Each structure stands twice: as C-alpha cells, then as structure tokens.
C-alpha positions in Angstrom: -0.4 -0.1 -0.1 1.4 3.7 -0.9 1.7 5.8 2.0 1.2 9.4 1.2 3.2 11.9 2.7 1.8 14.4 5.1 2.8 17.2 3.2 0.8 16.0 0.0 -2.0 14.9 1.7 -2.4 18.4 3.3 -2.6 19.9 -0.1 -5.1 17.4 -1.1 -7.2 18.5 1.6 -6.4 22.0 0.6 -7.4 21.4 -3.3 -10.7 19.6 -2.1 -11.6 22.8 -0.2 -11.0 25.1 -2.9 -12.8 22.9 -5.1 -16.1 22.6 -2.6 -16.2 26.3 -2.4 -15.6 26.5 -6.3 -18.5 24.0 -7.0 -20.9 25.7 -4.4 -20.6 29.3 -5.5 -19.0 29.7 -8.5 -15.8 31.2 -7.5 -13.0 30.6 -4.9 -10.1 32.9 -3.4 -7.0 31.1 -1.9 -3.6 30.7 -1.5 -1.8 29.2 -4.4 1.8 29.1 -2.6 -0.4 26.4 -0.1 -0.4 23.9 -2.8 3.5 24.1 -3.7 6.3 22.5 -2.1 9.5 24.2 -1.6 10.9 23.3 -4.9 8.2 24.2 -7.0 7.5 27.4 -5.3 11.6 28.5 -5.8 11.2 27.3 -9.5 8.3 29.0 -10.4 8.7 31.8 -8.6 12.6 32.3 -10.5 10.9 31.6 -13.9 8.0 33.7 -13.7 10.2 36.7 -12.7 12.5 36.5 -15.9 9.1 35.8 -18.2 7.8 39.1 -16.8 10.9 41.0 -16.8 10.4 40.8 -20.8 7.0 40.9 -21.4 6.4 42.6 -24.7 3.7 45.3 -25.4 0.3 44.3 -26.0 -0.4 45.3 -29.7 -3.7 45.3 -29.3 -3.9 48.2 -26.5 -3.3 51.5 -27.8 -2.4 52.9 -24.4 0.9 50.9 -23.8 0.0 50.0 -20.5 -0.6 46.1 -21.0 2.0 43.6 -21.9 1.6 40.0 -22.4 2.7 36.6 -23.4 0.3 33.8 -24.3 1.2 30.0 -24.4 -1.4 27.1 -25.4 -1.5 23.4 -24.5 -3.0 20.5 -24.4 -4.0 18.5 -21.4 -5.2 14.7 -20.7 -6.7 14.7 -17.3 -6.6 10.9 -17.3 -2.7 10.7 -17.7 -1.7 14.1 -16.8 0.0 14.8 -20.0 0.8 18.1 -21.1 1.6 18.9 -24.7 2.6 22.2 -26.3 0.0 23.4 -28.5 -0.3 26.0 -31.7 3.3 27.3 -31.2 4.2 29.1 -34.4 7.3 31.4 -35.3 6.9 34.9 -36.9 9.1 36.3 -40.0 11.4 36.9 -37.4 11.6 33.4 -36.0 10.0 34.6 -32.5 7.2 32.0 -30.7 4.0 33.3 -31.5 0.4 31.5 -30.6 -3.0 32.7 -31.7 -6.1 33.3 -29.7 -9.6 34.1 -29.9 -13.2 34.8 -28.3 -16.3 34.5 -29.5 -18.5 37.5 -29.8 -20.7 35.7 -27.2 -18.4 36.5 -24.6 -16.1 39.2 -25.6 -18.0 42.3 -25.4 -15.3 44.5 -27.7 -16.7 44.1 -31.3 -13.0 45.0 -32.5 -11.8 41.9 -31.0 -14.6 39.7 -30.7 -14.2 36.6 -33.3 -10.8 38.0 -34.0 -7.9 36.3 -33.8 -5.0 38.1 -32.0 -2.0 37.2 -32.5 0.5 37.3 -29.0 4.5 36.4 -28.7 4.2 33.1 -26.5 7.1 31.2 -24.5 9.9 29.6 -26.1 9.5 25.7 -26.4 11.9 25.4 -24.0 10.4 27.9 -21.3 6.6 26.4 -22.1 7.9 23.1 -21.1 9.1 24.2 -17.4 8.5 21.8 -15.1 7.1 24.0 -12.1 4.6 25.6 -14.6 3.4 22.1 -15.9 3.0 21.3 -12.2 1.0 24.6 -11.7 -1.5 23.8 -14.7 -1.9 20.0 -13.3 -2.7 21.3 -10.0 -5.2 23.9 -11.5 -7.0 20.9 -13.5 -7.4 18.7 -10.5 -9.2 21.4 -8.6 -11.3 21.7 -11.6 -12.0 17.8 -12.0 -12.7 18.0 -7.7 -15.2 20.5 -8.4 -17.3 18.5 -10.9 -16.2 20.9 -13.8 -13.4 19.0 -16.0 -14.2 15.5 -16.7 -11.5 13.0 -14.8 -10.5 11.3 -17.9 -11.0 14.4 -20.8 -9.0 16.5 -22.8 -8.6 20.2 -22.4 -7.4 22.6 -24.2 -5.4 25.3 -22.1 -4.5 28.9 -22.2 -1.5 30.3 -20.0 -1.7 34.2 -20.6 1.1 36.2 -18.6 -0.1 39.9 -18.5 1.4 43.0 -16.9 -0.5 46.4 -16.3 1.8 48.9 -15.8 1.5 52.9 -15.6 4.0 55.4 -14.9 2.1 58.7 -15.4 -0.1 60.0 -12.5 -3.5 60.1 -14.3 -3.1 57.4 -16.8 -4.9 54.2 -15.9 -3.9 50.4 -17.4 -6.7 48.5 -18.0 -7.4 44.5 -18.8 -9.1 43.3 -21.7 -12.0 43.4 -21.6 -12.3 46.5 -19.9 -16.2 45.3 -18.5 -17.6 42.6 -16.9 -17.6 39.6 -19.0 -17.4 36.0 -19.3 -14.6 34.2 -21.1 -15.5 31.5 -22.9 -13.5 28.5 -21.4 -15.3 27.0 -18.6 -12.8 27.9 -15.8 -9.9 30.2 -15.1 -7.3 30.7 -12.4 -5.6 34.2 -11.8 -2.6 33.9 -10.0 -1.1 37.1 -8.3 2.4 37.3 -9.3 3.4 41.1 -8.4 1.7 44.1 -7.2 3.9 46.9 -6.8 3.3 50.7 -6.1 -0.6 50.2 -7.6 -3.8 51.7 -7.1 -6.8 49.8 -8.1 -6.5 46.3 -9.5 -9.3 44.8 -7.7 -11.4 42.0 -9.0 -15.1 42.2 -9.5 -17.6 39.0 -9.2 -20.8 39.4 -10.5 -23.9 37.2 -11.8 -23.3 36.3 -15.7 -26.2 38.4 -16.9 -24.1 41.5 -15.8 -21.5 40.4 -18.5 -20.8 43.6 -20.8 -21.5 46.1 -18.1 -19.2 48.2 -16.2 -19.3 48.2 -12.3 -21.0 51.3 -11.9 -23.8 50.3 -14.1 -24.5 46.9 -11.9 -28.3 46.7 -10.8 -28.6 45.9 -7.0 -28.3 41.9 -6.2 -25.9 41.9 -9.5 -22.9 42.3 -7.5 -21.5 39.3 -5.7 -18.1 40.4 -4.1 -15.0 42.6 -4.7 -11.7 40.6 -4.3 -8.0 42.1 -3.9 -5.2 39.8 -4.4 -2.5 41.8 -2.9 0.2 39.4 -2.0 2.6 36.8 -4.8 0.9 33.8 -4.9 -2.7 35.1 -3.8 -5.3 33.5 -6.3 -9.0 33.2 -7.4 -10.9 30.6 -9.6 -13.9 31.1 -11.3 -16.5 29.2 -13.0 -17.5 30.8 -16.2 -20.7 29.3 -16.5 -22.3 30.7 -13.1 -20.5 34.4 -12.6 -19.0 37.3 -14.7 -15.7 39.0 -13.8 -13.7 42.3 -14.1 -10.4 43.5 -13.3 -10.4 47.0 -12.2 -8.1 49.0 -13.6 -4.6 50.3 -11.8 -2.8 53.4 -11.3 0.1 55.1 -10.1 0.9 54.6 -6.3 2.2 57.2 -4.3 5.4 55.2 -3.4 7.6 55.2 -6.6 7.5 56.3 -10.5 6.3 53.2 -11.7 3.0 50.6 -10.8 2.9 47.3 -11.9 0.8 44.3 -11.5 1.6 40.9 -12.9 -0.6 38.0 -13.1 -0.9 34.5 -14.7 -4.4 33.1 -16.2 -5.0 29.8 -16.8 -8.1 28.8 -18.4 -9.6 25.2 -19.5 -12.0 24.3 -22.4 -12.6 20.7 -22.7 -12.3 19.8 -26.2 -15.4 17.7 -27.4 -15.0 14.2 -29.3 -16.8 13.0 -32.1 -17.8 9.3 -33.2 -17.1 8.4 -36.5 -20.8 8.5 -37.5 -21.2 12.6 -36.6 -17.7 12.9 -38.6 
C-alpha cells in the first residue's frame, strides 16, 4: 500500500476545500503557495520573474500600458500529460500563438471573433516543469469541483499579463475592460507581483452582468470584490456561473511605476465525436 506524505495529504485536502467552495458558489479565493512544495515554489518564482521581466507590449492595447505573452497546451486529465499546442513563429523566428474569443463572450466588437496573435513562450520555456505542475494542480481542482471530466482532453491557455502605469492620471486596463465571461469553462488567476498600485481589484458578479461597467450594475448583481495583494494569492471562477472584471490600476504614492503581474490559466474541454458524426 502506498503511503502518502503528510504534506501531500495536506495539499490534497486544501485543493478539495477550494474545489468545494468553487462548486458551491462559482468562485473561490485562495493562496496558491499552499499547494506548492518548496522546490516548485522556488523554481516557479524564479521562472515567472524572468518571463515577466521581458513581457512585450500588447499590440492590441493603444495605451501601451498592457504587456502579454500567451502559450497554449493540450492536457489529458486521465494521464496528466501536457503537450504544447499551436506554437508558431513569426517572420523573425520569434514564438507566437493565436488566441480568439467569440462575440458571445467578448464585448468589444473590434476584438470579438478576431484571432489575436500574441508573443509566446519558447518551446523550452513552455516546458518548464514548475509551470506544468501548476497547470496540473489547477486541472485537478477543476475535476474535484465536477467542472472538468476526470478522463478528458482540455485546451489550456496561459496568459502572462502585466498592467503598468508610470504617469499620474494614466490608467492601465485589462481586456476587456468590462464585466465579461471568458468562454473557457474555468479560469485561474495567480498574482505574481503588485507594486505601487492603486486599484487592480477583481469584481465578481452574476453572469447576466456581462458587458456592463461596475457602476452600471443593478442591485443584487454584484457578488463580491476580491483584492489580491501578495504574490501567489489566487482566484478561480466557473465561467458558467459568474461574470468578472479586473479594475484598472493607477500609479501609487511610493515610486515612479505601478506594476501588476498575473498568470491566467484557463481550461476548455475539447468535444470528441464518434465516427458517424464526422
């Protein structure tokens, strides 16, 4: 009989608690570092610092205050296997990956149903073992919450996003800058850095609030404000049950630059068809 270590058993219990909360109310807030052993935490922390130090400007943001990389994977929940997907190269040989959201979910008509091409992680970067472990743990929580199938094929998106403001009165905003649903069934947000920021909270609301600004909500549509402050604080949402919004950030009083780095990990089950349906 295999005996589980006390630390591993504790992580499983913590994951089960997150999953129970997620299943009950459609979202959960938690400390992701509680799910990582020391080696994984050190490795991932060093990796994310290196990745976030060189995030390129998001070409789809006219203000120049948003920076992003995007990488996609296929994940097999039954085996835990993770395979890099849709990695291409631009004319300069730099890694890129396409991303699109249906107009059913993205409220900006200039972006909805349009494939956006983002700088990506290199093949070596995308195979970082700590990142793979984090994706695996996120998938396990999704399975525990009865959102993801325990023996399914998932498309996984990883968005490395920085909001940065360096001038008084300038706001750095996420995309879309409204309450919205993603279209992916479950999404995790892991705070990586928050420095000299004002704002940057997360608003959780009912699904029907998608497309609205926070000040347009009717009584009863707002569920909760979340404020991630420390590295590895995290949230997870069930896209079927809620809409959500990321508040803009502005320059705080303790420096010349405001920065908020976050890793978003989303999962979309891939439907399979029988031969008679093809």
